[in-house]
ZABATOR-669533 format. One line per 2 residues: number of its first residue (from 1); their letters; for each residue x, y, z of N, C-alpha, C. Coordinates in steps of 0.05 Angstrom, whole numbers, padded with zeros to 5 digits. Example, Ala and Ser with C-alpha at 12.3 -4.5 7.8 and 13.67 -1.06 7.14 Angstrom:
1	as	00264,-00114,00156,00246,-00090,00156,00264,-00066,00156 ~ 00257,-00045,00142,00273,-00021,00143,00258,00001,00157;
This chain:
1	ma	00014,-00027,-00004,-00002,-00006,-00002,00013,00027,-00002 ~ 00013,00045,-00022,00030,00064,-00017,00025,00088,00004;
3	rp	00041,00091,00022,00042,00118,00040,00043,00146,00033 ~ 00027,00160,00042,00030,00185,00031,00049,00202,00045;
5	st	00072,00209,00036,00093,00227,00048,00082,00257,00064 ~ 00093,00262,00090,00083,00282,00092,00108,00292,00100;
7	ns	00109,00326,00111,00134,00344,00118,00134,00343,00142 ~ 00125,00333,00155,00130,00333,00194,00107,00346,00192;
9	ta	00074,00344,00184,00062,00367,00189,00051,00367,00221 ~ 00058,00348,00237,00052,00359,00267,00071,00377,00279;
11	ar	00099,00378,00267,00113,00408,00278,00107,00430,00270 ~ 00090,00434,00247,00083,00457,00242,00052,00465,00261;
13	vk	00039,00445,00269,00015,00453,00278,00028,00458,00308 ~ 00025,00488,00317,00026,00495,00340,00001,00496,00361;
15	pa	00006,00485,00386,-00013,00491,00404,-00012,00519,00414 ~ -00035,00526,00424,-00031,00559,00436,-00014,00561,00457;
17	ar	00000,00578,00458,00021,00588,00476,00009,00577,00502 ~ 00020,00572,00522,00018,00560,00543,00024,00583,00571;
19	rn	-00002,00602,00584,00001,00623,00597,00020,00604,00631 ~ 00014,00592,00634,00020,00582,00658,00033,00555,00662;
21	al	00059,00555,00672,00063,00528,00679,00057,00517,00701 ~ 00043,00484,00690,00017,00468,00713,00042,00451,00721;
23	pg	00031,00431,00748,00033,00416,00767,00041,00386,00745 ~ 00067,00375,00753,00068,00355,00728,00050,00335,00737;
25	rl	00035,00332,00759,00023,00304,00768,-00002,00320,00787 ~ -00027,00305,00782,-00049,00321,00788,-00049,00314,00827;
27	sp	-00062,00330,00831,-00070,00321,00866,-00092,00323,00873 ~ -00104,00313,00903,-00129,00312,00908,-00149,00339,00910;
29	gm	-00130,00360,00921,-00137,00385,00930,-00136,00402,00909 ~ -00117,00399,00892,-00121,00417,00863,-00154,00420,00850;
31	ac	-00148,00455,00850,-00173,00455,00832,-00182,00451,00794 ~ -00203,00446,00808,-00215,00433,00775,-00201,00448,00748;
33	dt	-00202,00472,00749,-00188,00489,00729,-00160,00478,00725 ~ -00146,00476,00740,-00118,00471,00737,-00125,00440,00724;
35	af	-00130,00417,00739,-00137,00403,00733,-00142,00391,00705 ~ -00163,00406,00696,-00169,00397,00672,-00152,00409,00647;
37	ri	-00136,00435,00658,-00114,00435,00642,-00086,00418,00636 ~ -00081,00402,00659,-00070,00385,00664,-00076,00352,00644;
39	ia	-00098,00350,00648,-00103,00329,00637,-00105,00332,00603 ~ -00120,00347,00593,-00140,00359,00564,-00100,00356,00551;
41	rr	-00086,00375,00564,-00055,00380,00548,-00044,00357,00544 ~ -00051,00332,00570,-00026,00310,00556,-00045,00301,00539;
43	hl	-00074,00299,00536,-00094,00287,00515,-00084,00288,00493 ~ -00079,00319,00483,-00072,00337,00464,-00052,00332,00451;
45	da	-00033,00334,00465,-00001,00327,00463,00006,00297,00448 ~ -00008,00277,00461,-00019,00256,00455,-00030,00249,00420;
47	vl	-00048,00258,00415,-00060,00266,00395,-00037,00275,00376 ~ -00022,00297,00373,-00001,00307,00360,00014,00296,00353;
49	aq	00024,00273,00383,00050,00254,00380,00045,00231,00357 ~ 00016,00230,00353,00012,00210,00336,00007,00213,00309;
51	hd	00004,00243,00303,00000,00254,00269,00016,00241,00253 ~ 00038,00248,00248,00063,00238,00229,00052,00205,00221;
53	gt	00052,00190,00242,00054,00165,00244,00025,00154,00228 ~ 00006,00174,00233,-00025,00165,00224,-00018,00169,00199;
55	cr	-00011,00198,00187,-00012,00211,00164,00006,00183,00141 ~ 00027,00163,00153,00036,00151,00138,00023,00127,00129;
57	gd	00002,00118,00143,-00015,00102,00143,-00005,00080,00159 ~ 00007,00083,00190,00016,00062,00216,-00010,00061,00233;
59	pe	-00022,00037,00221,-00040,00028,00234,-00044,00027,00273 ~ -00018,00020,00284,-00015,00022,00311,-00020,00062,00321;
61	al	-00008,00080,00300,-00011,00105,00306,-00039,00114,00306 ~ -00053,00102,00289,-00081,00110,00277,-00095,00095,00310;
63	hq	-00088,00073,00323,-00098,00063,00347,-00092,00086,00360 ~ -00072,00087,00368,-00068,00105,00387,-00073,00137,00382;
65	ir	-00078,00148,00364,-00083,00179,00370,-00120,00174,00364 ~ -00135,00154,00361,-00162,00151,00366,-00167,00147,00395;
67	ia	-00144,00134,00412,-00146,00131,00435,-00141,00157,00452 ~ -00126,00173,00453,-00120,00201,00458,-00140,00211,00448;
69	lt	-00155,00218,00426,-00174,00231,00422,-00196,00225,00431 ~ -00198,00206,00447,-00229,00188,00462,-00227,00203,00489;
71	hl	-00196,00202,00497,-00183,00213,00524,-00197,00243,00526 ~ -00184,00251,00506,-00190,00284,00513,-00216,00296,00514;
73	rt	-00238,00280,00486,-00264,00285,00495,-00281,00281,00520 ~ -00264,00256,00529,-00277,00242,00556,-00269,00268,00577;
75	ai	-00251,00281,00570,-00240,00297,00591,-00253,00319,00597 ~ -00268,00330,00571,-00284,00350,00563,-00318,00341,00581;
77	rf	-00320,00319,00569,-00347,00315,00588,-00347,00313,00623 ~ -00320,00299,00629,-00315,00295,00651,-00313,00324,00674;
79	fs	-00304,00344,00663,-00306,00365,00673,-00330,00388,00666 ~ -00346,00384,00650,-00382,00384,00643,-00395,00390,00671;
81	pt	-00402,00409,00681,-00407,00441,00670,-00378,00464,00667 ~ -00365,00449,00686,-00339,00469,00690,-00330,00490,00665;
83	vd	-00329,00465,00647,-00314,00476,00619,-00338,00491,00601 ~ -00359,00488,00614,-00376,00496,00582,-00379,00528,00585;
85	da	-00385,00532,00556,-00377,00571,00549,-00389,00565,00515 ~ -00386,00585,00508,-00398,00591,00478,-00373,00574,00457;
87	vr	-00355,00576,00461,-00332,00563,00449,-00341,00532,00450 ~ -00346,00518,00469,-00345,00490,00480,-00363,00480,00441;
89	pe	-00382,00485,00448,-00393,00468,00418,-00374,00464,00397 ~ -00363,00489,00391,-00351,00491,00363,-00322,00473,00370;
91	vw	-00313,00470,00387,-00291,00452,00395,-00296,00421,00396 ~ -00325,00414,00404,-00335,00390,00403,-00341,00381,00380;
93	te	-00351,00395,00356,-00362,00388,00342,-00335,00379,00318 ~ -00315,00398,00329,-00287,00400,00303,-00280,00369,00316;
95	lk	-00273,00366,00344,-00264,00344,00355,-00273,00311,00344 ~ -00306,00318,00343,-00320,00295,00335,-00318,00289,00300;
97	wl	-00311,00319,00288,-00308,00310,00264,-00285,00289,00253 ~ -00259,00297,00270,-00235,00293,00269,-00235,00260,00276;
99	ns	-00253,00257,00298,-00264,00221,00303,-00267,00212,00275 ~ -00291,00223,00268,-00310,00206,00249,-00281,00205,00224;
101	ql	-00268,00225,00222,-00247,00207,00193,-00232,00188,00204 ~ -00219,00190,00226,-00206,00163,00238,-00216,00142,00237;
103	gm	-00244,00143,00242,-00253,00114,00250,-00261,00102,00229 ~ -00268,00111,00204,-00270,00094,00184,-00244,00074,00177;
105	vr	-00223,00086,00176,-00192,00075,00166,-00190,00050,00193 ~ -00194,00056,00213,-00191,00047,00240,-00215,00018,00236;
107	dl	-00234,00020,00232,-00254,-00004,00229,-00240,-00021,00207 ~ -00229,-00009,00188,-00226,-00024,00160,-00197,-00045,00172;
109	dv	-00186,-00028,00183,-00163,-00037,00198,-00172,-00066,00216 ~ -00180,-00063,00230,-00197,-00078,00244,-00204,-00103,00231;
111	ai	-00221,-00100,00209,-00238,-00122,00198,-00214,-00135,00180 ~ -00201,-00118,00166,-00179,-00136,00150,-00165,-00154,00166;
113	er	-00159,-00146,00193,-00140,-00161,00211,-00162,-00181,00218 ~ -00185,-00183,00222,-00204,-00210,00231,-00200,-00228,00196;
115	vi	-00202,-00209,00172,-00202,-00228,00159,-00180,-00253,00152 ~ -00159,-00230,00159,-00131,-00248,00153,-00124,-00270,00170;
117	ae	-00132,-00262,00203,-00135,-00288,00224,-00149,-00305,00209 ~ -00178,-00308,00204,-00180,-00333,00191,-00187,-00345,00165;
119	sg	-00160,-00325,00154,-00157,-00339,00125,-00148,-00367,00114 ~ -00124,-00370,00130,-00113,-00399,00127,-00099,-00402,00102;
121	ge	-00093,-00375,00086,-00087,-00385,00067,-00106,-00393,00033 ~ -00128,-00385,00048,-00148,-00392,00020,-00146,-00369,00005;
123	lt	-00147,-00383,-00036,-00145,-00360,-00047,-00173,-00351,-00057 ~ -00187,-00349,-00043,-00214,-00336,-00043,-00222,-00313,-00027;
125	vi	-00205,-00325,00002,-00201,-00304,00020,-00171,-00278,00008 ~ -00155,-00292,-00007,-00139,-00275,-00014,-00154,-00250,-00031;
127	ae	-00167,-00263,-00045,-00186,-00246,-00066,-00199,-00224,-00054 ~ -00218,-00233,-00028,-00228,-00215,-00016,-00211,-00198,00001;
129	lr	-00188,-00203,00014,-00171,-00183,00016,-00162,-00166,-00001 ~ -00159,-00167,-00027,-00149,-00146,-00045,-00173,-00130,-00046;
131	hw	-00197,-00131,-00048,-00221,-00115,-00040,-00225,-00098,-00025 ~ -00211,-00104,00011,-00217,-00091,00033,-00194,-00071,00034;
133	de	-00167,-00075,00013,-00144,-00068,00027,-00139,-00040,-00003 ~ -00162,-00049,-00021,-00166,-00021,-00043,-00187,-00002,-00026;
135	kr	-00201,-00015,-00011,-00223,-00002,00006,-00204,00020,00027 ~ -00191,-00001,00044,-00169,00013,00058,-00152,00038,00049;
137	te	-00149,00036,00024,-00129,00058,00014,-00141,00077,00013 ~ -00168,00078,-00008,-00177,00099,-00004,-00193,00116,00013;
139	sh	-00195,00097,00041,-00200,00113,00058,-00182,00120,00071 ~ -00157,00114,00070,-00132,00127,00089,-00126,00153,00072;
141	rl	-00121,00144,00042,-00123,00182,00030,-00133,00195,00039 ~ -00155,00192,00041,-00178,00210,00049,-00168,00228,00082;
143	la	-00165,00206,00094,-00156,00210,00117,-00125,00231,00123 ~ -00110,00226,00109,-00085,00235,00104,-00084,00260,00093;
145	ra	-00110,00268,00075,-00117,00296,00068,-00126,00315,00087 ~ -00147,00304,00107,-00150,00316,00125,-00136,00315,00149;
147	lq	-00112,00306,00160,-00099,00309,00173,-00082,00326,00170 ~ -00073,00338,00144,-00060,00354,00128,-00073,00383,00124;
149	ss	-00097,00377,00123,-00116,00402,00119,-00115,00427,00132 ~ -00120,00451,00127,-00116,00474,00144,-00144,00463,00166;
151	ry	-00167,00459,00163,-00187,00450,00178,-00175,00436,00210 ~ -00156,00416,00200,-00138,00403,00221,-00128,00420,00239;
153	rr	-00108,00437,00225,-00093,00465,00240,-00110,00482,00259 ~ -00123,00491,00250,-00153,00508,00265,-00151,00488,00287;
155	lv	-00162,00469,00279,-00173,00447,00300,-00158,00437,00322 ~ -00125,00448,00320,-00109,00439,00335,-00110,00465,00351;
157	eq	-00103,00488,00337,-00096,00507,00347,-00135,00522,00370 ~ -00146,00522,00365,-00169,00523,00373,-00177,00512,00403;
159	ts	-00167,00481,00396,-00171,00466,00422,-00154,00477,00436 ~ -00129,00478,00429,-00108,00482,00452,-00111,00512,00458;
161	aw	-00123,00532,00446,-00126,00554,00458,-00155,00563,00486 ~ -00169,00536,00478,-00195,00546,00492,-00183,00530,00509;
163	ie	-00166,00503,00514,-00165,00493,00543,-00153,00515,00559 ~ -00122,00529,00544,-00109,00551,00563,-00128,00576,00578;
165	sg	-00145,00579,00561,-00157,00609,00563,-00184,00612,00548 ~ -00199,00596,00556,-00238,00591,00536,-00242,00610,00552;
167	pw	-00264,00621,00549,-00288,00634,00557,-00294,00631,00594 ~ -00297,00600,00587,-00298,00585,00619,-00275,00592,00645;
169	st	-00256,00594,00635,-00237,00600,00651,-00237,00628,00655 ~ -00257,00644,00649,-00257,00683,00666,-00290,00688,00671;
171	rr	-00304,00667,00671,-00331,00674,00673,-00327,00685,00709 ~ -00343,00710,00709,-00340,00719,00735,-00365,00712,00754;
173	sk	-00385,00697,00746,-00406,00687,00762,-00395,00668,00787 ~ -00410,00675,00806,-00404,00659,00831,-00403,00629,00825;
175	ga	-00423,00624,00808,-00431,00592,00806,-00400,00590,00789 ~ -00397,00596,00767,-00366,00590,00751,-00348,00590,00767;
177	ir	-00340,00608,00786,-00323,00613,00795,-00319,00585,00815 ~ -00342,00579,00828,-00347,00559,00847,-00340,00533,00834;
179	lr	-00345,00526,00814,-00335,00498,00802,-00306,00496,00794 ~ -00299,00523,00790,-00270,00519,00776,-00254,00519,00798;
181	rc	-00254,00526,00826,-00248,00524,00848,-00252,00492,00862 ~ -00273,00483,00858,-00282,00454,00860,-00258,00446,00867;
183	tl	-00246,00421,00884,-00229,00407,00887,-00238,00381,00873 ~ -00208,00378,00862,-00207,00350,00848,-00226,00325,00855;
185	ad	-00212,00326,00881,-00229,00297,00889,-00264,00299,00893 ~ -00261,00315,00912,-00289,00323,00913,-00309,00316,00879;
187	ha	-00290,00339,00864,-00316,00337,00843,-00313,00302,00819 ~ -00290,00292,00824,-00287,00264,00816,-00296,00250,00827;
189	ta	-00302,00246,00857,-00317,00225,00877,-00348,00223,00865 ~ -00351,00250,00859,-00381,00258,00850,-00390,00245,00810;
191	kl	-00365,00251,00805,-00375,00248,00773,-00372,00215,00769 ~ -00353,00207,00791,-00353,00178,00779,-00371,00159,00790;
193	te	-00380,00168,00814,-00404,00162,00830,-00422,00155,00805 ~ -00429,00176,00797,-00457,00184,00779,-00452,00163,00752;
195	wq	-00431,00164,00743,-00423,00155,00712,-00419,00120,00724 ~ -00407,00107,00748,-00416,00082,00748,-00443,00069,00758;
197	kt	-00461,00089,00762,-00487,00081,00771,-00494,00078,00742 ~ -00496,00098,00730,-00511,00098,00706,-00499,00077,00688;
199	ll	-00479,00074,00688,-00469,00051,00674,-00479,00027,00684 ~ -00478,00016,00710,-00484,-00012,00720,-00514,-00013,00716;
201	kk	-00530,00010,00717,-00562,00013,00711,-00565,-00002,00681 ~ -00558,00004,00671,-00561,00009,00633,-00544,-00026,00629;
203	ar	-00528,-00030,00641,-00513,-00058,00641,-00530,-00080,00647 ~ -00552,-00075,00656,-00568,-00097,00670,-00589,-00112,00654;
205	kl	-00582,-00095,00632,-00602,-00102,00609,-00590,-00108,00585 ~ -00561,-00115,00583,-00540,-00119,00568,-00553,-00142,00539;
207	rk	-00561,-00163,00556,-00571,-00188,00536,-00592,-00172,00521 ~ -00617,-00156,00523,-00633,-00144,00509,-00637,-00122,00493;
209	ld	-00605,-00122,00499,-00591,-00082,00481,-00597,-00095,00449 ~ -00604,-00077,00434,-00601,-00078,00403,-00575,-00072,00406;
211	ve	-00564,-00069,00371,-00527,-00058,00366,-00517,-00039,00374 ~ -00540,-00020,00371,-00546,00016,00378,-00547,00022,00403;
213	kr	-00558,00007,00413,-00556,00008,00449,-00529,00004,00464 ~ -00531,-00025,00452,-00496,-00035,00461,-00481,-00018,00457;
215	hk	-00471,00003,00429,-00459,00012,00420,-00456,00033,00443 ~ -00482,00045,00451,-00480,00068,00473,-00469,00055,00499;
217	lr	-00474,00032,00507,-00462,00020,00531,-00438,00028,00528 ~ -00424,00018,00509,-00400,00018,00513,-00385,00040,00510;
219	ll	-00399,00062,00502,-00382,00089,00502,-00383,00095,00534 ~ -00401,00086,00545,-00403,00096,00575,-00385,00077,00586;
221	nk	-00381,00063,00585,-00361,00039,00594,-00326,00055,00593 ~ -00328,00064,00562,-00299,00074,00556,-00300,00106,00574;
223	rl	-00323,00114,00566,-00311,00140,00593,-00308,00143,00619 ~ -00322,00122,00633,-00315,00111,00664,-00285,00100,00661;
225	ty	-00277,00082,00641,-00250,00074,00649,-00232,00096,00636 ~ -00234,00111,00618,-00208,00131,00607,-00212,00153,00638;
227	si	-00228,00156,00646,-00224,00182,00662,-00215,00169,00697 ~ -00214,00140,00702,-00206,00134,00720,-00176,00129,00715;
229	es	-00167,00128,00694,-00143,00121,00680,-00128,00153,00688 ~ -00141,00175,00669,-00136,00197,00679,-00131,00210,00709;
231	le	-00134,00204,00725,-00142,00208,00747,-00122,00191,00762 ~ -00096,00176,00748,-00081,00150,00761,-00064,00164,00787;
233	dl	-00057,00189,00772,-00036,00198,00796,-00051,00198,00829 ~ -00077,00202,00832,-00090,00206,00857,-00091,00184,00876;
235	fa	-00085,00165,00858,-00091,00129,00872,-00070,00127,00888 ~ -00072,00120,00911,-00042,00096,00927,-00047,00084,00949;
237	dd	-00036,00062,00953,-00043,00045,00974,-00068,00027,00961 ~ -00083,00023,00985,-00117,00008,00989,-00126,00017,00962;
239	sl	-00129,00039,00959,-00143,00063,00944,-00132,00053,00917 ~ -00111,00046,00901,-00097,00037,00883,-00108,00006,00881;
241	tk	-00105,-00001,00896,-00114,-00032,00894,-00146,-00033,00882 ~ -00166,-00018,00892,-00192,-00013,00895,-00198,-00016,00864;
243	qk	-00175,00013,00855,-00179,00026,00824,-00166,00004,00799 ~ -00149,-00008,00807,-00143,-00034,00781,-00160,-00055,00795;
245	si	-00177,-00060,00807,-00198,-00081,00813,-00220,-00073,00791 ~ -00230,-00044,00801,-00250,-00033,00785,-00241,-00031,00753;
247	lk	-00220,-00025,00748,-00211,-00021,00721,-00206,-00052,00699 ~ -00201,-00076,00722,-00199,-00090,00707,-00224,-00110,00696;
249	ql	-00246,-00095,00714,-00274,-00112,00703,-00281,-00085,00683 ~ -00279,-00061,00683,-00286,-00046,00660,-00274,-00054,00631;
251	rk	-00254,-00066,00634,-00235,-00071,00608,-00244,-00099,00599 ~ -00243,-00117,00621,-00253,-00134,00611,-00283,-00135,00590;
253	aq	-00306,-00115,00605,-00334,-00113,00592,-00325,-00101,00561 ~ -00301,-00083,00569,-00306,-00058,00548,-00282,-00075,00522;
255	ks	-00268,-00088,00528,-00256,-00118,00505,-00277,-00134,00498 ~ -00296,-00141,00502,-00318,-00157,00504,-00344,-00140,00480;
257	lg	-00342,-00113,00493,-00369,-00103,00474,-00353,-00088,00450 ~ -00336,-00080,00460,-00308,-00072,00426,-00309,-00101,00406;
259	ql	-00304,-00119,00418,-00302,-00140,00396,-00337,-00142,00387 ~ -00357,-00140,00396,-00382,-00142,00387,-00384,-00116,00370;
261	nd	-00379,-00102,00371,-00376,-00070,00364,-00367,-00069,00331 ~ -00338,-00074,00335,-00330,-00090,00307,-00338,-00112,00295;
263	da	-00350,-00125,00303,-00360,-00145,00281,-00387,-00134,00276 ~ -00400,-00116,00282,-00429,-00100,00276,-00413,-00081,00256;
265	rg	-00390,-00067,00254,-00379,-00048,00239,-00369,-00061,00221 ~ -00352,-00088,00221,-00352,-00109,00198,-00371,-00117,00179;
267	qt	-00390,-00123,00194,-00422,-00130,00172,-00427,-00104,00151 ~ -00428,-00089,00164,-00437,-00066,00157,-00419,-00061,00129;
269	la	-00396,-00057,00134,-00371,-00052,00118,-00368,-00076,00093 ~ -00373,-00096,00100,-00375,-00118,00087,-00404,-00122,00070;
271	as	-00414,-00104,00074,-00446,-00102,00058,-00437,-00087,00028 ~ -00412,-00075,00040,-00415,-00054,00003,-00388,-00069,-00014;
273	ln	-00379,-00089,00001,-00361,-00110,-00018,-00384,-00127,-00034 ~ -00402,-00136,-00025,-00432,-00160,-00037,-00426,-00156,-00066;
275	ea	-00421,-00143,-00084,-00421,-00144,-00111,-00396,-00161,-00118 ~ -00377,-00153,-00102,-00346,-00168,-00107,-00346,-00191,-00096;
277	ip	-00356,-00194,-00071,-00356,-00219,-00052,-00380,-00220,-00035 ~ -00392,-00242,-00048,-00422,-00239,-00038,-00426,-00248,-00010;
279	ea	-00397,-00265,00000,-00406,-00282,00025,-00383,-00266,00050 ~ -00379,-00238,00043,-00361,-00219,00062,-00381,-00222,00083;
281	gi	-00401,-00213,00088,-00409,-00208,00106,-00413,-00230,00126 ~ -00411,-00257,00117,-00419,-00276,00139,-00396,-00286,00157;
283	rf	-00375,-00275,00153,-00346,-00279,00173,-00353,-00266,00195 ~ -00374,-00236,00197,-00379,-00230,00216,-00396,-00234,00226;
285	ln	-00417,-00259,00220,-00446,-00269,00239,-00431,-00292,00249 ~ -00435,-00292,00278,-00425,-00317,00288,-00439,-00318,00323;
287	rk	-00463,-00324,00316,-00489,-00326,00342,-00474,-00332,00373 ~ -00449,-00361,00362,-00438,-00366,00379,-00416,-00349,00398;
289	re	-00401,-00341,00380,-00371,-00316,00388,-00395,-00296,00411 ~ -00417,-00285,00395,-00438,-00263,00411,-00442,-00263,00429;
291	rk	-00453,-00297,00436,-00459,-00306,00465,-00440,-00310,00487 ~ -00413,-00313,00480,-00397,-00316,00494,-00386,-00287,00501;
293	ll	-00381,-00265,00477,-00373,-00239,00484,-00396,-00225,00511 ~ -00421,-00235,00502,-00438,-00218,00523,-00436,-00235,00551;
295	ri	-00437,-00260,00552,-00434,-00272,00579,-00405,-00260,00596 ~ -00393,-00259,00576,-00355,-00251,00595,-00372,-00212,00605;
297	as	-00377,-00203,00587,-00384,-00181,00600,-00401,-00167,00610 ~ -00420,-00191,00614,-00455,-00196,00645,-00435,-00202,00672;
299	na	-00421,-00211,00663,-00404,-00230,00687,-00385,-00203,00706 ~ -00367,-00189,00682,-00354,-00164,00689,-00369,-00153,00702;
301	yr	-00395,-00140,00686,-00414,-00122,00697,-00421,-00133,00731 ~ -00423,-00156,00726,-00436,-00168,00759,-00411,-00160,00778;
303	kl	-00383,-00167,00772,-00367,-00167,00799,-00364,-00139,00801 ~ -00369,-00115,00778,-00363,-00089,00774,-00387,-00078,00799;
305	dk	-00406,-00091,00802,-00431,-00075,00815,-00427,-00091,00837 ~ -00413,-00110,00854,-00410,-00119,00888,-00388,-00092,00887;
307	ak	-00375,-00077,00875,-00353,-00062,00882,-00375,-00034,00894 ~ -00356,-00024,00922,-00360,00001,00929,-00355,00026,00908;
309	pf	-00377,00042,00906,-00360,00072,00888,-00341,00078,00899 ~ -00330,00097,00883,-00308,00112,00896,-00319,00129,00916;
311	rs	-00299,00134,00935,-00305,00160,00964,-00283,00179,00956 ~ -00286,00202,00971,-00263,00221,00973,-00242,00217,00981;
313	ad	-00245,00188,01000,-00219,00181,01016,-00201,00166,00998 ~ -00210,00151,00977,-00203,00134,00957,-00182,00152,00941;
315	la	-00191,00173,00932,-00182,00200,00921,-00162,00216,00932 ~ -00166,00215,00957,-00140,00238,00969,-00139,00223,00996;
317	pn	-00128,00204,01012,-00120,00194,01021,-00101,00202,01041 ~ -00100,00212,01060,-00086,00220,01075,-00075,00251,01067;
319	ae	-00091,00260,01050,-00087,00288,01037,-00098,00312,01056 ~ -00084,00340,01059,-00090,00359,01066,-00102,00372,01041;
321	pe	-00122,00395,01046,-00131,00409,01023,-00110,00427,01020 ~ -00113,00437,00992,-00082,00453,00982,-00101,00480,00980;
323	d	-00090,00496,00982,-00087,00536,00984,-00105,00544,00949;
């Protein structure tokens, strides 16, 4: 597959100048505005770090840039309404656009991996792979163009500027100031508890959910997982053990739901190959596999349901409030 060349586009796309030096780690008593900037900077930087590799067609770079982008979008959700302002919808729309550009190629990568894993060197499968690869090549060409576009450069500059000094950071109402000054431990405890409760409520109906609702459950799972991961600096000793235990079950469920989603996306993509490869979609229809993945996810949620929600003490063990 031909790989488009880049002239280190990432090096030319500069985030907005950062006004203040921030601590290298999160701390429990840290104000939410500071915590948001630290977390959002980390994930935006991770997006930029994978830019050139993604443009070159590296599947792993594409996978990592999508993870970083999802982490960034999750951070924006996690600190809402603290960061809600007139600019946020514009930033969100552009991040959603970028995610959609990345998503098509990533879905094709996963589908191709599935076809290769099951091929066994069969000539008919090799012919099928040629069609998949042609589709992937065209989709990647469009993605590389998007990542080298002025729209992408504006996205990076606008998002960075908004993180650093968006209108949310200077609103003078008492409510806005209170939200910005709320300690990270207090905000995180409330948000993690809320998201875990919502996830478990919906997960109880997992086996009855259709593909679309199951996908939404997967997104809720991912948001909670990524948020806990982003707060890793806050956990220590017993709370670290609890964090790892909860993450273990979330990741089990996430993996199974992700595979189910990949199968559904593979079926959709295969439909576009039906004229050339009529049997392409059959590969992604496996009821036994579906039942197994649903069972794994359901078991993970049952174990998660037995875990106690996070408390302030879990996120701020022996911590004194900061000034």
